[in-house]
LUMGU-657415 format. One record per residue (C-alpha): chain; residue in three letters; residue number from 0; x, y, z negated. Coordinates in steps of 0.05 Angstrom, whole numbers. Example, Ala and Ser with C-alpha at 12.3 -4.5 7.8 and 13.67 -1.06 7.14 Angstrom:
residues 2
  ch   aa    i      c1      c2      c3
   A  ALA    0     246     -90    -156
   A  SER    1     273     -21    -143
This chain:
residues 674
  ch   aa    i      c1      c2      c3
   A  MET    0      -2      -2      -3
   A  ASN    1      19      65      21
   A  GLU    2       9     135      -4
   A  LEU    3     -51     147      34
   A  HIS    4     -86     110     -21
   A  LEU    5     -89     172     -57
   A  GLU    6    -128     201      -2
   A  THR    7    -213     204       4
   A  SER    8    -219     223      84
   A  PRO    9    -239     157     118
   A  TYR   10    -188     167     178
   A  LEU   11    -129     165     119
   A  LEU   12    -154     103      89
   A  GLN   13    -163      67     151
   A  HIS   14     -81      67     144
   A  ALA   15     -80      54      72
   A  ASN   16     -53     -15      74
   A  ASN   17      -4      -8     136
   A  PRO   18      70     -27     123
   A  VAL   19      88      37     147
   A  HIS   20     100      78      92
   A  TRP   21      49     132     112
   A  LYS   22      49     211      70
   A  ALA   23       1     255      80
   A  TRP   24      10     320     104
   A  ASN   25      39     368      36
   A  SER   26      91     410      17
   A  THR   27     114     346     -28
   A  SER   28     125     310      43
   A  LEU   29     140     368      85
   A  ALA   30     202     383      20
   A  ALA   31     225     310      31
   A  ALA   32     236     310     105
   A  LYS   33     284     370      92
   A  GLU   34     319     339      27
   A  LYS   35     339     278      63
   A  ASN   36     342     311     127
   A  GLN   37     298     268     173
   A  LEU   38     258     265     224
   A  ILE   39     182     281     214
   A  ILE   40     145     229     250
   A  ILE   41      67     259     256
   A  SER   42      12     214     277
   A  ILE   43     -50     252     287
   A  GLY   44    -118     215     305
   A  TYR   45    -198     203     263
   A  SER   46    -235     158     239
   A  ALA   47    -279     147     303
   A  CYS   48    -227     144     351
   A  HIS   49    -214      89     382
   A  TRP   50    -150      84     422
   A  CYS   51    -125     104     346
   A  HIS   52    -150      43     325
   A  VAL   53    -114      -2     385
   A  MET   54     -46      39     372
   A  GLU   55     -57      26     293
   A  HIS   56     -70     -50     305
   A  GLU   57      -8     -58     358
   A  SER   58      37     -26     323
   A  PHE   59      25      10     245
   A  GLU   60       0     -63     224
   A  ASN   61      73     -87     255
   A  GLU   62     123     -98     208
   A  ALA   63     176     -86     259
   A  VAL   64     158     -26     280
   A  ALA   65     138      -8     212
   A  ALA   66     212     -22     194
   A  VAL   67     245      32     250
   A  MET   68     199      83     227
   A  ASN   69     209      74     150
   A  ALA   70     279      59     159
   A  HIS   71     297     126     187
   A  PHE   72     235     173     195
   A  VAL   73     185     211     141
   A  ASN   74     127     189     172
   A  ILE   75      57     227     156
   A  LYS   76      -9     217     176
   A  VAL   77     -60     263     185
   A  ASP   78    -136     263     202
   A  ARG   79    -144     319     258
   A  GLU   80    -218     333     229
   A  GLU   81    -190     346     160
   A  ARG   82    -138     395     188
   A  PRO   83    -150     417     254
   A  ASP   84    -104     470     244
   A  ILE   85     -38     425     243
   A  ASP   86     -75     388     304
   A  ALA   87     -86     446     342
   A  VAL   88      -6     468     335
   A  TYR   89      22     409     350
   A  MET   90     -27     393     413
   A  LYS   91      -4     458     445
   A  ALA   92      57     422     440
   A  VAL   93      42     355     471
   A  GLN   94       7     391     523
   A  ILE   95      70     437     541
   A  MET   96     114     368     545
   A  THR   97      75     326     574
   A  GLY   98      17     369     610
   A  HIS   99     -47     335     575
   A  GLY  100     -64     313     507
   A  GLY  101    -111     275     462
   A  TRP  102    -112     218     405
   A  PRO  103     -80     185     383
   A  LEU  104     -31     245     378
   A  ASN  105      39     230     365
   A  VAL  106      98     277     344
   A  VAL  107     173     271     323
   A  ALA  108     195     342     298
   A  LEU  109     256     362     267
   A  PRO  110     261     368     191
   A  ASP  111     230     445     193
   A  GLY  112     169     413     231
   A  ARG  113     186     436     295
   A  PRO  114     165     390     349
   A  VAL  115     220     356     391
   A  TRP  116     176     300     427
   A  GLY  117      95     271     424
   A  GLY  118      49     239     478
   A  THR  119      -9     207     456
   A  TYR  120     -26     137     459
   A  PHE  121      39      85     453
   A  ARG  122      47      13     469
   A  LYS  123      96     -17     422
   A  GLU  124     159     -34     458
   A  GLU  125     153      41     475
   A  TRP  126     146      65     417
   A  THR  127     196      33     383
   A  ASP  128     250      40     435
   A  THR  129     235     127     448
   A  LEU  130     246     123     357
   A  GLU  131     305      81     361
   A  GLN  132     333     135     422
   A  LEU  133     305     200     387
   A  GLN  134     341     175     325
   A  LYS  135     400     160     352
   A  MET  136     414     230     386
   A  TYR  137     399     258     322
   A  GLN  138     455     223     286
   A  LEU  139     508     243     345
   A  ALA  140     480     305     378
   A  PRO  141     422     341     333
   A  GLU  142     449     414     368
   A  LYS  143     415     389     432
   A  MET  144     357     363     396
   A  VAL  145     355     436     352
   A  GLU  146     365     473     415
   A  TYR  147     310     430     451
   A  ALA  148     264     443     394
   A  GLU  149     277     518     395
   A  LYS  150     256     531     465
   A  LEU  151     195     492     455
   A  HIS  152     171     528     395
   A  GLN  153     183     595     448
   A  GLY  154     138     556     495
   A  ILE  155      88     546     436
   A  GLU  156      91     618     408
   A  ALA  157      84     654     480
   A  ILE  158      17     610     497
   A  SER  159     -12     632     429
   A  ILE  160      -9     699     447
   A  ILE  161     -71     729     489
   A  GLN  162     -63     762     542
   A  LYS  163     -82     850     548
   A  GLU  164     -74     868     598
   A  GLY  165    -122     891     654
   A  GLN  166    -185     895     605
   A  GLU  167    -204     974     608
   A  ASN  168    -251     993     655
   A  SER  169    -259     927     688
   A  ASN  170    -332     913     717
   A  GLN  171    -352     854     672
   A  GLN  172    -416     839     706
   A  LEU  173    -384     828     764
   A  LEU  174    -328     786     737
   A  VAL  175    -376     737     706
   A  GLU  176    -421     736     771
   A  ASN  177    -347     719     812
   A  LEU  178    -323     661     753
   A  VAL  179    -401     630     756
   A  ALA  180    -396     631     839
   A  LYS  181    -329     595     826
   A  TRP  182    -357     543     769
   A  LYS  183    -412     524     822
   A  LYS  184    -358     489     864
   A  SER  185    -347     432     821
   A  PHE  186    -419     419     802
   A  ASP  187    -445     344     815
   A  TRP  188    -516     348     845
   A  GLU  189    -524     283     846
   A  PHE  190    -514     262     775
   A  GLY  191    -508     331     740
   A  GLY  192    -443     357     693
   A  MET  193    -376     366     728
   A  ALA  194    -353     329     795
   A  ARG  195    -301     286     747
   A  ALA  196    -285     229     700
   A  PRO  197    -291     219     642
   A  LYS  198    -353     266     620
   A  PHE  199    -359     307     567
   A  MET  200    -421     339     564
   A  MET  201    -408     409     537
   A  PRO  202    -468     437     512
   A  ASN  203    -441     501     519
   A  ASN  204    -427     502     583
   A  TYR  205    -507     497     597
   A  HIS  206    -523     536     544
   A  PHE  207    -496     598     587
   A  LEU  208    -517     564     649
   A  LEU  209    -588     551     626
   A  ARG  210    -589     638     600
   A  TYR  211    -555     658     670
   A  ALA  212    -602     620     715
   A  HIS  213    -654     646     675
   A  GLN  214    -635     713     668
   A  ASN  215    -617     722     744
   A  GLN  216    -666     680     772
   A  ASP  217    -629     635     803
   A  ASN  218    -665     575     813
   A  GLU  219    -616     533     846
   A  LEU  220    -573     546     781
   A  LEU  221    -635     532     745
   A  GLU  222    -643     463     779
   A  PHE  223    -570     444     767
   A  VAL  224    -570     457     682
   A  ASN  225    -637     407     692
   A  LEU  226    -617     357     731
   A  THR  227    -554     348     692
   A  LEU  228    -597     346     621
   A  THR  229    -638     300     658
   A  LYS  230    -591     252     674
   A  MET  231    -551     256     602
   A  ALA  232    -616     238     576
   A  TYR  233    -616     179     617
   A  GLY  234    -567     146     584
   A  GLY  235    -529     105     562
   A  VAL  236    -489     169     531
   A  PHE  237    -549     184     499
   A  ASP  238    -563     123     465
   A  THR  239    -639     108     478
   A  VAL  240    -655      53     425
   A  ASP  241    -647     102     365
   A  GLY  242    -633     168     388
   A  GLY  243    -560     200     379
   A  PHE  244    -512     223     438
   A  SER  245    -438     187     440
   A  ARG  246    -387     230     446
   A  TYR  247    -379     221     526
   A  SER  248    -379     188     578
   A  VAL  249    -317     148     615
   A  ASP  250    -350     145     682
   A  ILE  251    -388     199     725
   A  LYS  252    -451     184     725
   A  TRP  253    -461     180     636
   A  HIS  254    -467     109     637
   A  VAL  255    -414      82     589
   A  PRO  256    -398     115     540
   A  HIS  257    -334     130     490
   A  PHE  258    -382      92     438
   A  GLU  259    -371     143     382
   A  LYS  260    -423     190     355
   A  MET  261    -406     258     324
   A  LEU  262    -449     305     285
   A  TYR  263    -420     366     324
   A  ASP  264    -442     332     380
   A  ASN  265    -514     323     369
   A  GLY  266    -518     387     328
   A  GLN  267    -504     429     401
   A  LEU  268    -547     378     442
   A  ILE  269    -612     384     398
   A  SER  270    -593     464     410
   A  LEU  271    -586     464     486
   A  TYR  272    -645     413     488
   A  SER  273    -691     459     445
   A  ASP  274    -681     523     484
   A  ALA  275    -681     486     543
   A  TYR  276    -760     453     519
   A  LYS  277    -780     519     514
   A  LEU  278    -768     536     574
   A  THR  279    -784     478     613
   A  LYS  280    -842     444     575
   A  ASN  281    -807     375     591
   A  PRO  282    -828     327     550
   A  LEU  283    -760     282     562
   A  TYR  284    -727     344     521
   A  LYS  285    -780     339     459
   A  LYS  286    -773     267     460
   A  ILE  287    -694     271     461
   A  ILE  288    -698     323     403
   A  GLU  289    -746     290     363
   A  LYS  290    -701     212     369
   A  SER  291    -632     253     358
   A  LEU  292    -664     284     292
   A  ASN  293    -688     216     255
   A  PHE  294    -622     191     280
   A  VAL  295    -589     243     245
   A  ASN  296    -628     247     190
   A  LYS  297    -638     164     184
   A  GLU  298    -549     151     195
   A  TRP  299    -517     216     161
   A  LYS  300    -568     245     119
   A  THR  301    -544     259      47
   A  ALA  302    -591     258     -18
   A  GLU  303    -559     322     -22
   A  GLY  304    -580     352      42
   A  SER  305    -514     352      70
   A  PHE  306    -493     301     133
   A  TYR  307    -436     264     147
   A  SER  308    -380     262     203
   A  ALA  309    -390     209     252
   A  LEU  310    -405     129     269
   A  ASP  311    -337      96     299
   A  ALA  312    -332      75     364
   A  ASP  313    -312       6     352
   A  SER  314    -354     -54     312
   A  LEU  315    -350    -124     291
   A  ASN  316    -370    -169     343
   A  GLU  317    -405    -242     349
   A  LYS  318    -334    -268     330
   A  GLY  319    -314    -222     275
   A  HIS  320    -268    -168     321
   A  LEU  321    -273     -96     321
   A  GLU  322    -294     -84     393
   A  GLU  323    -312     -12     433
   A  GLY  324    -387     -23     435
   A  ALA  325    -401     -82     402
   A  PHE  326    -469     -52     359
   A  TYR  327    -496     -12     420
   A  VAL  328    -488     -63     486
   A  TRP  329    -532    -128     511
   A  LYS  330    -523    -185     542
   A  ILE  331    -579    -206     600
   A  ASN  332    -596    -269     563
   A  GLN  333    -618    -235     494
   A  LEU  334    -655    -179     535
   A  LYS  335    -694    -247     568
   A  GLU  336    -700    -269     497
   A  LEU  337    -732    -205     468
   A  ILE  338    -776    -178     526
   A  LYS  339    -807    -235     546
   A  GLU  340    -855    -224     599
   A  ASP  341    -841    -158     614
   A  PHE  342    -771    -166     629
   A  GLU  343    -774    -154     705
   A  LEU  344    -802     -78     693
   A  PHE  345    -758     -67     629
   A  ALA  346    -708     -81     674
   A  GLN  347    -720     -34     727
   A  VAL  348    -738      21     675
   A  PHE  349    -657       6     645
   A  ASN  350    -627     -16     714
   A  ILE  351    -611     -91     685
   A  ASN  352    -574     -94     753
   A  SER  353    -510     -78     783
   A  PHE  354    -515      -5     765
   A  GLY  355    -532     -21     691
   A  LEU  356    -462     -68     691
   A  TRP  357    -403     -57     644
   A  GLU  358    -355    -110     641
   A  GLU  359    -351    -181     602
   A  GLU  360    -428    -185     630
   A  ASN  361    -445    -131     582
   A  TYR  362    -502     -86     602
   A  VAL  363    -500      -7     572
   A  LEU  364    -590      16     577
   A  ILE  365    -583      67     626
   A  GLN  366    -646     105     670
   A  ASN  367    -638     128     733
   A  GLN  368    -704     135     761
   A  SER  369    -765     179     721
   A  LEU  370    -831     136     681
   A  GLU  371    -866     166     724
   A  MET  372    -834     145     789
   A  ILE  373    -829      70     772
   A  ALA  374    -900      69     732
   A  GLU  375    -925      92     811
   A  LEU  376    -882      33     837
   A  ASN  377    -916     -14     793
   A  HIS  378    -989       9     801
   A  LEU  379    -989      30     719
   A  SER  380   -1011      95     692
   A  LEU  381    -956     138     660
   A  THR  382    -984     134     592
   A  GLU  383    -987      45     592
   A  LEU  384    -909      52     624
   A  ALA  385    -890     101     563
   A  THR  386    -920      59     505
   A  LYS  387    -886      -7     541
   A  LYS  388    -812      30     537
   A  LYS  389    -831      54     460
   A  ASN  390    -851     -18     438
   A  TRP  391    -785     -43     476
   A  GLU  392    -745       5     449
   A  GLN  393    -771     -22     382
   A  LEU  394    -768     -94     390
   A  LEU  395    -693     -71     417
   A  TYR  396    -678     -28     336
   A  THR  397    -705     -82     299
   A  GLU  398    -648    -137     338
   A  ARG  399    -601     -83     330
   A  GLU  400    -595     -72     259
   A  LYS  401    -579    -139     248
   A  ARG  402    -517    -128     275
   A  THR  403    -457    -100     237
   A  LYS  404    -457     -32     253
   A  PRO  405    -403      13     265
   A  ARG  406    -364      42     208
   A  LEU  407    -389     114     178
   A  ASP  408    -345     167     166
   A  ASP  409    -374     195     100
   A  LYS  410    -340     263      89
   A  CYS  411    -376     327      96
   A  LEU  412    -346     369     146
   A  THR  413    -375     451     136
   A  SER  414    -363     474     214
   A  TRP  415    -404     410     232
   A  ASN  416    -461     422     174
   A  ALA  417    -463     481     200
   A  ILE  418    -475     465     264
   A  MET  419    -526     413     250
   A  LEU  420    -559     460     215
   A  LYS  421    -570     510     264
   A  GLY  422    -597     445     310
   A  PHE  423    -647     439     260
   A  VAL  424    -660     514     263
   A  ASP  425    -670     511     342
   A  ALA  426    -713     456     337
   A  TYR  427    -758     487     297
   A  LYS  428    -769     549     342
   A  ALA  429    -772     499     399
   A  LEU  430    -829     450     364
   A  GLY  431    -853     477     305
   A  ASP  432    -843     414     253
   A  GLN  433    -832     439     184
   A  GLU  434    -799     389     170
   A  TYR  435    -735     415     211
   A  ILE  436    -734     485     184
   A  ASN  437    -741     445     105
   A  SER  438    -678     407     134
   A  ALA  439    -638     471     150
   A  ILE  440    -653     495      88
   A  ALA  441    -627     441      42
   A  ASN  442    -571     446      86
   A  ALA  443    -559     522      78
   A  ASN  444    -570     512      -3
   A  PHE  445    -519     451      -7
   A  ILE  446    -462     492      30
   A  ILE  447    -477     550     -12
   A  LYS  448    -474     503     -69
   A  LYS  449    -423     459     -56
   A  LEU  450    -379     491      -4
   A  TRP  451    -372     568     -21
   A  SER  452    -330     585     -72
   A  GLN  453    -339     631    -136
   A  GLU  454    -275     661    -115
   A  GLY  455    -318     673     -42
   A  ASN  456    -271     628       7
   A  LEU  457    -305     564      42
   A  PHE  458    -276     503      31
   A  HIS  459    -272     451      96
   A  SER  460    -294     385      68
   A  TYR  461    -332     347      17
   A  LYS  462    -337     287     -18
   A  ASN  463    -345     245     -75
   A  ASP  464    -385     307     -99
   A  THR  465    -308     339     -96
   A  SER  466    -302     409     -43
   A  SER  467    -229     407     -18
   A  ILE  468    -184     445      32
   A  ASN  469    -190     521      40
   A  GLY  470    -235     532     102
   A  TYR  471    -221     551     172
   A  LEU  472    -240     610     213
   A  GLU  473    -286     551     247
   A  ASP  474    -324     538     177
   A  TYR  475    -333     612     176
   A  CYS  476    -364     630     239
   A  PHE  477    -404     566     242
   A  VAL  478    -445     583     186
   A  ILE  479    -449     656     191
   A  ALA  480    -482     633     255
   A  ALA  481    -527     577     213
   A  PHE  482    -546     638     165
   A  ILE  483    -567     690     222
   A  ALA  484    -609     631     256
   A  LEU  485    -652     619     185
   A  TYR  486    -657     686     181
   A  GLU  487    -685     690     254
   A  VAL  488    -740     640     237
   A  THR  489    -762     656     162
   A  LEU  490    -745     729     157
   A  GLU  491    -717     728      91
   A  GLU  492    -655     779      90
   A  LYS  493    -616     738      33
   A  TRP  494    -588     695      99
   A  LEU  495    -562     759     127
   A  HIS  496    -532     787      66
   A  ASP  497    -496     717      53
   A  ALA  498    -478     726     129
   A  LYS  499    -457     799     122
   A  GLN  500    -408     772      65
   A  LEU  501    -372     713      92
   A  THR  502    -357     765     147
   A  ASP  503    -328     818     103
   A  TYR  504    -285     753      81
   A  THR  505    -264     730     150
   A  LEU  506    -241     810     169
   A  GLU  507    -199     818     107
   A  HIS  508    -169     745      96
   A  PHE  509    -162     732     183
   A  TYR  510    -160     783     223
   A  ASP  511    -107     800     257
   A  VAL  512    -112     876     280
   A  LYS  513     -48     880     327
   A  GLN  514     -70     818     357
   A  ALA  515    -151     842     356
   A  PHE  516    -164     772     352
   A  PHE  517    -180     722     278
   A  ARG  518    -120     671     262
   A  PHE  519    -151     602     251
   A  THR  520    -125     590     179
   A  SER  521    -133     649     128
   A  ASP  522     -75     694     102
   A  LYS  523     -81     651      38
   A  ASP  524     -49     583      72
   A  ASP  525      16     552      74
   A  ALA  526      41     579     150
   A  LEU  527      56     530     203
   A  ILE  528     107     531     250
   A  SER  529      70     576     302
   A  VAL  530      -3     620     294
   A  HIS  531     -71     600     317
   A  TYR  532    -113     639     354
   A  GLU  533    -172     593     380
   A  THR  534    -205     629     437
   A  GLU  535    -217     570     494
   A  ASP  536    -292     540     488
   A  ASN  537    -279     469     484
   A  VAL  538    -338     411     462
   A  ILE  539    -343     456     407
   A  PRO  540    -333     530     420
   A  ALA  541    -270     577     399
   A  SER  542    -282     587     335
   A  ASN  543    -265     673     357
   A  SER  544    -318     663     412
   A  VAL  545    -366     642     360
   A  MET  546    -339     707     312
   A  ALA  547    -349     756     361
   A  LYS  548    -429     737     377
   A  ASN  549    -432     742     306
   A  LEU  550    -408     808     283
   A  ASN  551    -449     835     346
   A  GLN  552    -513     805     318
   A  LEU  553    -498     837     246
   A  GLY  554    -469     896     273
   A  ILE  555    -539     917     301
   A  TYR  556    -584     884     239
   A  PHE  557    -533     925     189
   A  ASN  558    -519     986     245
   A  ASN  559    -450     977     228
   A  SER  560    -400     998     292
   A  TYR  561    -341     971     262
   A  TYR  562    -378     898     277
   A  GLU  563    -388     916     349
   A  LYS  564    -330     950     366
   A  ILE  565    -291     890     350
   A  SER  566    -331     842     390
   A  GLN  567    -331     882     452
   A  GLN  568    -255     885     449
   A  MET  569    -253     818     435
   A  LEU  570    -285     805     493
   A  ALA  571    -256     862     543
   A  ILE  572    -197     825     530
   A  LEU  573    -207     770     548
   A  LEU  574    -248     767     598
   A  PRO  575    -209     794     652
   A  ASN  576    -157     733     640
   A  ILE  577    -213     678     647
   A  ASP  578    -180     630     693
   A  TYR  579    -227     568     685
   A  PRO  580    -299     589     673
   A  SER  581    -326     522     634
   A  ALA  582    -272     538     587
   A  TYR  583    -303     603     564
   A  SER  584    -379     599     569
   A  ASN  585    -383     629     501
   A  TRP  586    -358     692     518
   A  LEU  587    -395     683     577
   A  ASP  588    -453     683     537
   A  LEU  589    -427     743     498
   A  SER  590    -429     781     567
   A  LEU  591    -499     779     577
   A  THR  592    -511     797     512
   A  LEU  593    -476     858     524
   A  SER  594    -504     875     581
   A  GLU  595    -555     917     599
   A  GLN  596    -605     866     605
   A  ASN  597    -608     849     523
   A  ARG  598    -656     874     489
   A  GLU  599    -675     890     401
   A  LEU  600    -746     878     371
   A  ALA  601    -760     883     307
   A  ILE  602    -839     862     284
   A  CYS  603    -864     904     226
   A  GLY  604    -925     884     193
   A  PRO  605    -964     840     149
   A  ASP  606    -964     787     206
   A  ALA  607    -898     791     218
   A  THR  608    -875     719     196
   A  GLU  609    -931     680     245
   A  MET  610    -917     730     303
   A  ASN  611    -839     709     302
   A  THR  612    -863     638     300
   A  VAL  613    -893     651     372
   A  ILE  614    -831     698     393
   A  THR  615    -789     649     368
   A  GLY  616    -818     595     401
   A  LEU  617    -801     632     474
   A  TYR  618    -744     624     509
   A  LEU  619    -721     694     494
   A  PRO  620    -651     680     499
   A  ASN  621    -641     755     518
   A  VAL  622    -669     791     452
   A  ILE  623    -644     791     382
   A  VAL  624    -699     788     332
   A  ALA  625    -708     816     265
   A  GLY  626    -778     829     223
   A  THR  627    -805     845     157
   A  LYS  628    -875     838     123
   A  LYS  629    -855     886      76
   A  SER  630    -815     955      63
   A  SER  631    -747     943      80
   A  GLN  632    -670     972      68
   A  LEU  633    -647     922     125
   A  PRO  634    -618     989     168
   A  PHE  635    -646     959     236
   A  LEU  636    -717     949     201
   A  LYS  637    -716    1019     150
   A  ASP  638    -779    1063     154
   A  ARG  639    -805    1007     195
   A  PHE  640    -857     980     159
   A  THR  641    -927     995     152
   A  SER  642    -984     954     115
   A  GLU  643   -1031     983     157
   A  LYS  644   -1017     948     225
   A  ASN  645    -974     902     265
   A  LEU  646    -927     939     305
   A  PHE  647    -872     916     355
   A  TYR  648    -812     968     367
   A  VAL  649    -769     938     425
   A  CYS  650    -694     971     433
   A  GLN  651    -640     973     477
   A  ASN  652    -577     993     461
   A  LYS  653    -595    1030     395
   A  THR  654    -646    1062     440
   A  CYS  655    -712    1044     416
   A  GLN  656    -781    1054     452
   A  LEU  657    -843    1080     417
   A  PRO  658    -873    1032     373
   A  VAL  659    -926     979     409
   A  GLU  660    -978     934     376
   A  ASP  661   -1002     894     429
   A  PHE  662    -962     835     438
   A  GLN  663    -961     825     506
   A  GLU  664    -945     898     521
   A  MET  665    -887     882     478
   A  ILE  666    -870     824     523
   A  THR  667    -865     861     589
   A  GLN  668    -819     918     545
   A  LEU  669    -775     862     527
   A  SER  670    -766     832     601
   A  TRP  671    -694     854     626
   A  LYS  672    -723     863     710
   A  SER  673    -777     922     670
C-alpha cells in the first residue's frame, strides 16, 4: 500500500494498492524530489477514464514497471478533477511537445516541477524504456535536460499570455458573422455535429448556434442544430434505457460512446435541450430532459442535496473482468429472449442490424428514424409504438439492473454541482415541474452550507462530510451563474446578493488587472510553474467566459459600470483573436448579449412571480429578466414597483421605454426586430 490510501479521491484510491510508491501532490512530495534531486513522474487521470485503467493494469500494477519507477523517480498521482490547475499546466506542456493531449496524462519533470518529457497512454515496454533513458540522461547530462526544460517553460508561459493586439474599434458583429460562416464549413449534415470523429457533444456550441440562428432568422442553421440534437438523442451516446448522456462518441454517428457518464455533461445538455424545447416544443427533447433528470436523481443525488461526479466507463462483464461498456451493451439472443414476439419491430426501432452492431457481437441501441416514420411503415399509431418503446425500455432496465453497475465517483465538485443546479433551473423554465426547482434550491443550500467558508472562499471538493481544496475560478463562475439563474425563476434577491458577494471575492483574489483576465487559481494558493488563464471554451465553457457573462448581467442588476467594463474589455481583447469559433462559443454568446439585439426587462407588480414564470418559459435568449412583487432596493428595480398594477419596463443599453401594462405589447417591445 502506498501513500494514496490516505486520500479521499476515488481515482487516487484506485491506485492505492499499486506497487508503485505513489504520492499525492503536496508540498511534502515536491520537497522530497528537490531534497533527493530526483526526477518527478506526474501521472494525471480521473476515475471514469478507460485508458487510465488500461495503463494502470498494464504498467502501474506490474512489479517490474514499479521497480523502475520506484528506483529513480518521485511518483505523483493527480486526480485532474480535484486539481484542474495542475492538469491545465502540464496539458499545455504535452500539447507543445506532442501536438495533442488527453488522459492519462503522463509527464516527467525536473525536481523543481518543470516538465522535460510527456505524453498520454504508453504501452508497458515503451514506458519503462523511456523512463530508463531519461534517468540515464539526467545522470550523465543534466544540463541538457535543464536547457530543454527552460525552453519548454518559456513556451508554456508564451501560450498562457493573452494577445491584446487588434481589439480596438473592431466590428464585433461582422467578426461573429464571419466566424459563423467559417464554422458552417465543418458541419456534418448527415448526423449533426462536426464532421469528424470522435464526436463530443459540446453543449455550449449548440447553445450559441441555437441563439444565433434564432436571432438572425437563419433557418438553415436552426435546422442543423435540431438535426444535431435529434441525432444525439437517438443514441447510443444517450442511454435510452435509463437516461443520461455518455461523455462522447468514438464514431461519426453518435453511436458507440466512451461509456463514462459525467455530471457536467448532463447538466449542460439538460440546459441545452430545455432551451431547444422552449423554442421548438419538440416532444423528443422533453423526453430527453425528463429521462436525464430522473437518471441524475436516481444515481447521483445525495441525501444532502448534492450530486456525485461520474460513473465509470468500465464495469464487470459476465466473467468478472472490467470491460468498457459491459453494463450497457446487448447480445441479440438476450434481446430476443426479453422482447419476444415484438423483437422484429424492436429491431427496426433500435437497429439490431449492421447499423447498430458494435464489436464482439455486442449491440449499442441507436435510432436512426423517427417513431412517426416507423409507426407509419408498420401500420401502427404513434401512441401505440411509443407505448411499446416505453415498455421495452422498462424490460431492458429491469434486466440491466441485475448486472454489476459501473463504479461511482462519489466526490461532489462545486463547479459541477453548480452546472447541474442550473440544468434543473433551465428544465423548470421549460417544463414547469416544481420538483426541478426544489432540487435546484436544495443544491444551492448545500453549496452555501458545505462549500462556502466563513472567510468568503469556496471549496472545490466535498466527500465524507469534509470540504477540501481551495476553490478555483471554475467553482466561483459556475456558482455565480447558478445563483443568477435561481434569481431569474424565484425573483428572490438573496440569490443575486450571494452572487455579487462571490463576484467581489473573485475580483479581489483572482482578477489580474494587467492581463485583464482572471487567473484560474486564487492568489492564496501556492504557485505552480506557470499561471493559467482559462479562456478557451471546451466541453465545459472557459471560466473566464462564464465570469464575463456574470459580470455583465450583475452589472445591469446592480448598475455597476465597473463590472460591465471588465466584461466588455475581456470580450474586446479576445474576439479579434478567435480563429476556431467552436473553441470560443461562450464568448460569441456574450457578443450577442452585448449587441443592439439585447433587451432588459423589469416586471413589477403584485403578479410579478406568475408573469415571470410565463416569460421565462419562452425562448427569449436576448432578454435579461428581473422582477419584484414588492418595493425593491435593487438598482435595476428601484422606484419601479406599484401595488396597484403590473408594469413591464423594457430597456436597452440603460435606456428604458415607458412602462406598459399589456403583456403582448411588452413581448413586441422585447423583439430585436421591432
